[in-house]
N, C-alpha and C positions, 0 to 999 in steps of 0.2 A: 394658364398659369395657376388659377385658383383650383381647377380640377386636379392638377398634378399635386398641388399642396395637400388637398384633401385625401388623395390616394396615399401619399407619403405618410400623412398623419394617421390614417387608418392602419397602415402597415406597422408603424411604430407602436401604436396602441395595442395592436394584436400581439406583437412580440412581447411587449411589457406584460400583457395579460397572461401569455403562456409562461413567462418567467415567474409571475406571481403564483400561478397554479402549481408550477413545479416546486417552488419554495414551500408552499403550504403542504403539498402532498409529501415532500421529502421530510418535513418536520414531523408530520403525523406518523409516518412510517417509522421514524427513528424512536418514537415514543413507545412503540409496541415491542415488548421484550420477549425474546426467545430464551427460556430458562436453560441453565446448564443441565447436562445429563446427570441423573442421580445415581448414587451407589457405585461410584468409580474409585479406583485406587489412586492415591496421590503419589505418582511414581516419577514424574518428570516436571520440573519447574520451567514455565515459559513466562514471557512478559509481553505487555503491550507498551509501546513508547510513542510519544507524540512530540513533534517540534512546534506544536501550536496550530498546525494545519494538516499535517500528514501523519498517519498511524503506521508504525512498523510492528512486525511480529518478531520477538527476540527469543532465541533458543540457544541451548548449549552448542558450542562448536563441535564437540565430540561427545558421543554417547554410545550406548550399547547398540542402538538401532541405525545410527548414521554418523559419519564424520563429514560435516559440510565442507571442511577445508580440502577435501579431495577434489571437489568440483569448483568451489569458490576459493581458489588458492590464495594463500597469504602473499605470494609474490606478485599478485595482480594489484596490490595496494602499494602506495609509495613507501610506507613503513616496512613492508615485507617482514613483519614481526609475528612469529609463530607462537607467542606466549599469550595471546588473547583467548579468552574463555567463552565469550558470547558473540553471537552474530545476529544482527538485526536486518530484516529484509522487508522491503516495501516495493509495491508494483505501481507504476504510473506512466503518464505520458512521456515519451522520450524527449520531445521538444522542451517540455517544462523542465525536466531533469537536466538536460545538457545545455540549454540556451537561456535559462531563466534563473540565474543564481539569486537575484533579488526581484521583487515585484516590479521595480522600476525598469527592469530589463525586459518585461513581457512585451512581446510583439503581437500585433493583431492577428497575423497569420498563424502563430503558434496557438493562440487562444481559440481561433476558429476551428483549426484542425482538432484540437483537444475536445472541444465541445461537440463537434459533429461526428467524431469517431473515425476521422479520415487519417489519423496519424498512427505511427507505430508506437510500441511501448517498450519499457525497460524495467529491469529490477535493480534497485539500489541496495547493495549489501555493505554493511558497516560492521567492523569488528569492535568489540568493547572488552576491556579487562574485567570490569565488574559492573553490576547494575545497582543503582540507588533508587530505593522506593520512595519517590517524591511525587509531587502532583502530576508530573508528566509521565510517570512510569508506574505500572501496576503489575502485580505478580499473581500467578495462579498455578495450581498443580493439576496435572492431567495424568491419565493412565498411559501405559505404553501403547495400548491399542489405539487410544485417541491420538497419541503423538504420531503413530504411523499414518493415520489419516491426514494429519497436518503435514507431515513429510510429503505424502503423495500430492496433496493440494498444491503445496509450494513448488515441488519439483515439476509438476505439470504446467506451472506458469512460466517456466523457463523455455525459451526456444533453444533447441539442441542441434548440434551438427550431426553428420551421418553416423558418427560413432557414439552418439548419445551424450556428448559432452556439452556443458553449458558454454555459451559463447560470450566471452568478455568484449566489451566495447572499448576501443582505444580512444581515449579522450583526455583532455587536460581540464575537464570541467568537474573534477572531483571536489567534494566538499571539505575534505581533510586528507590526512595521511593514511587513514585506515579504512577507506571505502573504495568501492569499485562498482562499475555498472555492467549489466549483462543484458543481452537481447531477451525479450520476453514475448509470450504469446498474447493474443487478444488485442482489442482496440479500446482506447480510453474514450469515454464520452460522459455526458451529464448523467447517464444512467448507470455507467460503470466507472466509478472514480477510484482513486487510490484508497480511500477509506472504505468504500463498499467492498473492495478486494480484501482488505484486512478483516472487515466484518464477516465476510464469507469464510475466511480462514478460521475464525473463531467458531463459526457455525459448523464447519467441517469437522472440527475436533470436539464438538459437543459442549462448548462453553457459552456462557451468557453473552448475548449480543442483541442487536436490533433486528427487526424483521428486514429492514433495509435502511441504510444511511449513506449520505454523501459526505458526511463530516466526521472529524475525529471526536467532536464533542458528543455526538450521538453514541459512539462506542464508550467513551469514558464516563458518560452519565450512568452507565450500568455498573460502574465499579467505584462509585463514590463511597 
């Protein structure tokens, strides 16, 4: 019995040690800043938005380069209102999105799959009529060429059907009347989180970001 307890204790201490190393490395990497590309034209306004945990990238619904509503259709939301001007998108673990509306609803199986990279992913798309520049929302202007890179990055994150269409997820787990979920590519893990996806989106379009971050605070610390 004592030997079994010692083995269990060693396993627990080993896991806690790994978690501590992860937290320290994640924090240090988030402190390293990738500066924005210099000498670019301010042609398209985009935003970063956080709910305190999760970072979304917000863009105009319609523009010269893309009309997001052609693929992320208004009719897929409960409101089905075509007067919205902005669309926020975030990538994350499908189980978290659909099965965990509150932290108190978190299941051990969902947390394990998310941490280990064994689960599937989804993109959460939310329409907004206007954006308010407050503590949880920051604005930046990028060039059309940078925006095209952002479009490509986000579009490639969607899982598509044989005709190249985004695939909506039929669910009652919507957060409001103006959002919808879509099937996504990739696996969520402690190394690729919802916030590291958003950070990579900023990196793709040449904006200030972290070398790597697992948290929204890492991203927003660059825009204080």
